[in-house]
Structures are given as C-alpha cells and as structure tokens.
C-alpha positions in Angstrom: -6.5 -0.7 4.5 -8.9 0.6 7.1 -10.3 3.7 5.5 -13.8 2.8 6.4 -13.2 1.5 9.9 -16.1 2.1 12.2 -18.6 2.4 9.3 -21.4 -0.2 9.4 -22.9 -1.1 6.1 -25.8 -3.5 5.3 -25.8 -5.1 1.8 -28.8 -6.9 0.2 -27.1 -8.7 -2.8 -29.3 -10.0 -5.5 -26.6 -9.9 -8.1 -22.9 -9.5 -8.5 -23.0 -5.7 -8.3 -24.0 -5.5 -4.6 -21.9 -8.6 -3.8 -18.8 -6.9 -5.2 -19.7 -3.7 -3.2 -19.8 -5.8 0.0 -16.4 -7.3 -0.8 -14.9 -4.0 -1.6 -16.3 -2.2 1.5 -15.0 -5.0 3.7 -11.5 -4.7 2.1 -11.5 -1.0 3.1 -12.4 -1.9 6.7 -16.2 -1.4 6.9 -18.2 -3.7 9.1 -20.5 -5.3 6.6 -23.6 -7.4 7.1 -24.9 -9.1 4.0 -28.0 -10.9 2.8 -27.3 -12.6 -0.5 -29.0 -14.7 -3.1 -25.7 -15.3 -4.8 -24.7 -19.0 -5.2 -22.8 -19.9 -1.9 -20.9 -22.5 -3.9 -19.9 -20.1 -6.6 -19.2 -16.4 -6.8 -21.2 -15.9 -3.5 -18.5 -17.9 -1.6 -16.0 -15.2 -2.6 -18.1 -12.0 -2.6 -20.5 -12.6 0.3 -19.1 -15.3 2.5 -20.0 -13.9 5.9 -23.5 -12.9 6.9 -22.8 -12.3 10.6 -24.1 -9.1 11.9 -21.5 -6.8 13.4 -22.6 -4.4 16.1 -23.3 -0.8 15.5 -25.9 1.4 13.9 -26.2 0.9 10.1 -25.0 4.0 8.3 -25.4 2.9 4.7 -27.6 0.3 2.9 -26.4 -1.0 -0.4 -28.6 -3.1 -2.7 -29.1 -4.2 -6.3 -32.7 -5.3 -5.9 -34.6 -5.2 -9.2 -36.3 -2.0 -10.3 -39.9 -2.9 -9.5 -42.6 -1.3 -7.3 -41.6 -3.6 -4.5 -37.9 -2.7 -5.0 -38.7 1.0 -4.9 -40.8 0.6 -1.7 -38.1 -1.4 0.0 -35.3 1.1 -0.9 -37.6 4.0 0.2 -38.2 2.3 3.5 -34.5 1.7 4.0 -33.7 5.3 3.2 -35.7 6.4 6.2 -33.2 4.7 8.5 -29.9 5.1 6.7 -28.3 6.4 3.5 -29.4 4.1 0.7 -27.3 3.2 -2.4 -29.3 1.4 -5.1 -27.1 -0.2 -7.8 -29.1 -0.3 -11.0 -27.3 -1.0 -14.2 -30.2 0.3 -16.4 -31.3 3.2 -14.3 -34.7 3.7 -12.6 -36.8 4.3 -15.7 
C-alpha cells in the first residue's frame, strides 16, 4: 500500500513504540529515516533496519524519547521544523 507515498518522516526510536511506528509508516509507503537505540540483532533488525536518509523535506517527526526536561526541549525544537508526534505511554505529567 502506498497511502503515504511522498511523505518524509523522521523517527527517533528509543523503544518499541517509535520503532513500530517507523515500520508501520514504511509499510504504508512513507519515506522514513530512523535513528534507533533498539538492539540491531533483536527487534531493531525487524522494526528499524534501515537508517538511510531519503531525500525530501521532513514533514513529521515521531519519537518516544523519555519524558524529561531534555526530552521536552528536543521535541519542542523539532516541532519548530515539522509536525512532532511524541509517543508517551504514561502521558506528559
């Protein structure tokens, strides 16, 4: 399926949530760049195997960075350039 063809998404995967989002977005045709801390010999090999940067302007940034002051600052900075999606299983409080 190519529903998202032409959409460039950057994913920062610190856990399985953003890694799965990267895999899912790719499966729908999005061009995905991914920086991952997932184990490349484990689940990372399946969810985030390719970190090559496709061309095009990033439209969406997806991440599951921890909810910390540093994480908030990073997401705020990214949101200045593109739509930011922050996957947080416990909310922001």
